[in-house]
C-alpha positions, 0 to 999 in steps of 0.5 A: 126933231119935235112934235106937237101932241094932244090928249083926247078924252075918250068919254066924250066922243063927237065933233069938236071943231076949233078953227081949222082943227077938228077932233073926234073926242074932246081935247083936254091938253096940248103939249110939245115934245120929242121921243116918248115925251107924250107917253112918259108924261102919263106914267104913274111916277111922272104924275106923282112928281107933278104939283096938284094941277088941273091936268093932274086932277083931270087925268086922275079922274080919267083913270079912276073911271077906267079910261086912258087918254087918247094921244094924238100927234098933230105935227111931227118932225118939226124944229123946236121953234116951230113946235113952240109956235104951233103949241101956242097957236093951238092952245090959243085957238082951242082955249083953256079952262083956266081962262074959261075960253075952252076945255084945255087943262094947260096952265100956261098958253104954251111956249115956255118949255126948255130942252137946251135949244133957243126960243124963237123971238116970238117966244122970247118976247112972250116970256119977257112980258110975263116976267116984266115988272114981277117983284120977288119976295125977300124970302125968294131972293134969299133962296135964289142966292143960296142956290146960286152959291151952291151952283158956283161951288159945284163949278169950282167957284168959292163962297164969299167970306160972309157966306162961309161965316154963316155956314160956320155959325149954322154948323156950330149950333147945338144939336138935340139929343140923339134918339135911341134908334139913331144910337143903335143905327150908328152902332150896327155891326155885321157878322160876315161869313165868307164862302170858305167859312171864315167869319169877320165882324165888321162895323163898316160893311161898305169898306169890307165889301169894296175890299172883297169886291162884293155888292154892299146892297146885296150884303145888306139885303141878305142881312135882313132876309137871312139868305146867302149871296154868292156863298157869303152870309151876313148877320146884323149885330147891334148893341141890343143883339150880340152874337151868342 
């Protein structure tokens, strides 16, 4: 089941009335979700993933001044189609900054999310109107073509002969000279000492760790920090640093 939620700005208390809705603080975002969606969307890692939007700028301003949004669920335990419709209705009723009709930071007028369920006919009609008559640039068409072919391959499909030839040409292009750091990285070797004191000089640490049922990640970590892991010791050796 889904819900429709609202973010309120604690810096602006008062009576904010929009149609039949009334808030004790200024609303600035309307969303729809399920589970912990309304909370996860406020986590720092989630904010970093977002593009530079009105909502993100608003939240950053809020946090910099020592405040956090008030999360208010307006509707709960409803079907997704109903959540889409109510989200759209709330956004239209309250109004958006983008349209100079209200305080909401929403970029769209709602109903354009996706979580594996079917849209209502009303939402489908809205999406259709948005995309109707829109023309794609040649660059965009090219990117879509590449992505579609990659998706086809992952599903067991095959590239066309034309695309295969393009890939061959791309792979046959001469590469620039390898940097010194890259050369050193390619030559990395490790001196690994077992808990019994047996030393192994290996060039493929992943293969060695898999054979001996030990963590590659931990072995690489102790190689940099000069520590031990379950009795194992590991030292990184390169062309610039050889065991004495």
